[in-house]
C-alpha positions, 0 to 999 in steps of 0.5 A: 500500500502506497505512502499516500494511501496509508496517510488517507487511511490513518487520517480516516481512522483518527477522524472516525474515532473523533466522530464516534465520540461526538456521535455518542453524544449525538445519541444522548441528544436524540435520547433527550429529544425523543424523551421530551417530544416523542413522535407527534404531529407537532414534531412532524411539523418541525422536522418537515420545516427543518428538513426542507431547509436542509434539502434546500441547502444541500441542493444549492450550496453543496453544488457549489462547494463540491465543485469548488473543492476540486477547482480550489485544490487545482488552483492551490496546487498550480497557482498558490494560496493567494490565487486560491484565496481570490477564487474563494472570495469571488465565489462568496461575492457571487453566492451570498446575494443569490442566497438572499434572493432565494430566501426572499422567494421562499418567504413569498411562496411559503403557503405554496411550499407548505401545501407541497410538503404536506398536501394532506394537512388541514388549514390549521396544520398548514398554518403551523407548518408555514410559521415553522418554515419562516423561522427556519429559513435563515438556517439556509444563510448559516449553511452558506458560511459553514459549508463554504468554510468546511470546504476551505478546511477540507481542501487544506486537509484540516479536518478536525474543527469542521467535524465539531458541528455534531458536538456543538449541536448536541450540547446546545440541543440538550441544554435547550430541551432541558431549560426551555422545553416548558416555555417553548416546547418544540420551538426550543429545537429551533433556538438550539439550532440557531445557537449551534450555527452561530457557535460553529460558524464562529469557530470555522471563521476563526480557524479559516483565517489561517488559510483564507482572508476575504478580499473584494475581487473582480470576476474577470480577474478570477477565470476559475469562477466560470469553471466553478459555475459550469461545474456546479450547474449540473450538480445543482440540477442533480441535487435538486432532483435528489431533494425532490425525492426527500420532499416526496418521502416527507409528503408520503409519510405525512399521509401515513398518520401522525408521527411518521415524519418524525419516525423517518427523521429519527431513523435518519439520525440512526442512519447518520451514525453509520454514514457520518462516521464510516462514509462521510469522513472517508469520502471527504478525505478521499475527495481532496486526495482524488482532486490532488491526484487528478491535478497532478495527473497521477491516475494510477494512484487515483485508481489504486486508492479508489479500489482500496477504499471501496474494498474497505467500505464493503468489509465495514458496511456489510456486517453493520447492515446485518446487525442493523436490520436484524436488531433494529427494534432493539436499537431503537428501543435502547436509544429512544424508548422513554418518556413520550417515545412509546411502542408505536414510535418504536415500531415506526422508527424500526421499520424505517431503519431497516429500509435505510440499513439495507442501503448502507453498502450501496451508499458508501460505494456510491459516494466514493465513485461520485467523488472520483467522477467529481475529481475529473470535474464530471458533474453532468454524468452524475446529474443524468444518472441522478434523474434515473435514480430519483425516478426509481426512488419516487416510483418505489416510494409510492408503490411500497408505502401502500403495502408496507408503510414507512418501511417502503419509503426507506427501502425505496431509498436503498434501491435508488442508491444501488441503481445510482452506484451501478450506473455511475461505476460504468461512467467512471470507465470513461475517465479510468478505462481499467477500472471495473466493479468486477475487481471487487468481486473477490472481496464480495465473495469472501463476505459470504462465510461472514454473512452466514455466520452473523445471521446464524449467531444473531438468530440464536442469541435473540431466540435464547437471550430474553434480556433486551440489553444482553441480547443486543450487546451479545448479538452485535459483539459476537456477530461483528467480532466473528465477522472480522475474524473470518475476514482475516482468515480469508485473507483480504489485503485491506483488512490486514492493513487496517488491522496492522495500523490499529495494532501499531496505534495501540502499541504506541 
């Protein structure tokens, strides 16, 4: 394994441990939220408004920031830090006014947006949703600051501060629930989000001064801005299509009865534990390195790094998928079932979690392949495949939700992820002709003994051990440890390397 590959894995391991600590606190936060609020119509309204602003931010801002990482890195490598700073300044000059215009239109069309999000709501429920939308809209502006500065930090391989958002949000939300719930009820969550954004944004601005100082520049003096916009436009269209799917999911879940929107959000929180710790950290680091390799035209190193990353992702996420699907009700009960979070809440959230967990591996592989395409500034291809994937997602969401309710909505998401990465992997061959998913087949086949073992062990333990906590701990521990030992026995290079790195750090 190359020196650069070792550096990537080591950095990912450090960030994974750090993020794991923050996510444990995040679970405490969700326990507190579930205790006070449960799954009710009021929490549905809040989550629907908050999630809509989040999807708006994701579609608009991530299109700019994803394209900016590759172009900023290329500019940094080829022209130096001063020119790279000019590029970032020009992007901010262009981005902030556009964001304000978007917010203006959002306020103007709030009644129509509320009807689109929840067409089955009564007039009084729709008015409540409109009020929460108006309160949450400014989150969009805060997201501009945090996402752009996170991009800056990641491009300079400074990952730690930008990963503290979860810690800050967790601490502030817990304090807000405890201190303000009796006075503000669900609105205390909005207050917590405002305070969290302000603190996190301030930290990023302070740390970012090390790499960037804003100066007003003329767009004509920064030709890379045009490249950012041309690259971002297909991403924006593709992300917008993807966010339509989330809006459809929320609209469908709101029609399934009170609490379903909240249950979907709680399941997403559990899904995030896997995606943020094991997927996002890895792909963020990989994307910066992919962009560097393409800027240096070192395609062999790019291919080798991508192959190793996907193999590691497969080995990590398949056993976690099995545990999450088979122990979903135990996980939800242990984390959330207390206070206003009752049996019906557990049933809804567990069903949604199973559907999302089925797509863990597809999500991990898809995100790595997408970052590979983005590093070549290829955003048009993923945009087109996104249309197809989201079309399938919406179709299966509508179809399956009629038969299996909320689980159908989350399963549809996993189906679309699988379709997405299969199509994108074919597109990657245009840039890397010698890359093929078939190269990962030996690693996939070596998972079979571990899969069989994990299913048998979890089934036996859940049948004979009646204590909830003992059953889950034994099932998860024995399944994951046994699975890891089997992977070591069948000799997978990437597993051997991760083992050696862990032992090395423990010894130190």
